[in-house]
Residue, then its C-alpha position, 0 to 999 in steps of 0.5 A: a094089922e096095920e100092915l095089912k090096912e096099909y096095904f090094902s088101902q093103895f086100892g081104896s078107902v077100908q072101913r075096917c081090918q080084921l085079924p083074929f088071933d088064935r086064943d091057946t097060940g097066940f099066934h093069927r089064924r092066917y086070914c082076915w076080914i078088910k071091909f073095903s067102902t065101894p064094890e068097886e074097890v074091891q073089884n080093884v083088889l080082886q084083878k090085881d093077882p097075885h097079892i104078896l105081903e113080906g114075902s108072902k103071897l095072900t089069897l082072896k075070898q069075895q064075902i058075899r053078905r047077905r040080909h037077916s032076914q034070908r040067913k034066918s030064912q035058909s037056918e029054917 
């Protein structure tokens, strides 16, 4: 996770880098969440392609956060 945070810091201020692990295997699940301070920083990251870290090509997807009230109304 520290390598990911360091890499993505070149695009802006990384507020959080969460790399989930599989409890059964002990390995990470091959995805992570990175939170930036501003939407502009997210756009900076998305404009660069490809992203290569330690010899692996990273695939990026932007997650659009919905308000709790929107999630609730859609699930009803």
